[in-house]
C-alpha positions, 0 to 999 in steps of 0.5 A: 599625515600626523606624526607618530613615533612609530611612523617612519617616513623615507628621507625624501618624503620627510623633507617634502612633508617639512617643506609643506608645513614651513613657517615661511608665511609667518616669517614673511608676515613678521618681517613685514610688520617689523619693516613697517614698524621700523619705518614709522619709528624712524619717521617719528624720530626724524620729525623729533630731530627736525623739530629740535629744542624749543626756540627759547633754548636756541636764543643766544644771550650777550653774557659779559665775563669780567675777570679784570679784578683777578690778580695776578693777571692770567688767562680764562676760558669757558670750555667749548665757547672760548679758546682753550687756556691749555692748548699752547704757549701762554704769550702767543695763545688766543685765550682771553686775558683777565685784563679786559672784559669779554662779551660772549653769546651763550644759549641757555644751559650749563657752562664752566668758567676756568682759569689756571687757579680757579674754576666753577660751574655757572648757568644761563637760564631761559631769560638770559640771566646768570645763576651759580652756587651761593658758596661762590658769593665771596669770589663771584658776582652777577647772579640774576644779571648778564655780567659774571664778575670774578673777584678772586684768583682762588676760592680759598677765602670761602672756607666751607664746602662747595654746594655745586657739582660738576656735571 
């Protein structure tokens, strides 16, 4: 029965009429499509997560950190890789000292060398070679090699603006 302003149905008949015209078939169809789409999207996401990064990004490279020329001697860290220099008493902590070189296993990516007075970002490329800003050349050596050599305790010998940003 088409609805008209003049037609007034009694409440029970109006309720029955509305139930007969319900949108349930449309809602069920919509929910079914959403469920199937969600399952397909989840399956694709799981496959990508299982695939992970390409194997070149998973390969670890032996990178030597040589801070033995830093004076006075101190401690250093590569956050997330080596013990922290800020976590406990300097005399009893596990952080690495500048009195000896250390070999680290690093995957390609961005890292940061840090001591109490000097820190800078560096990168290990897919070939396992080091890259860092040219403005650090007075204090840091080893670009294109697998040995990062730190020669300064502070960056003040370089008088210009830094050409790197922490990310």
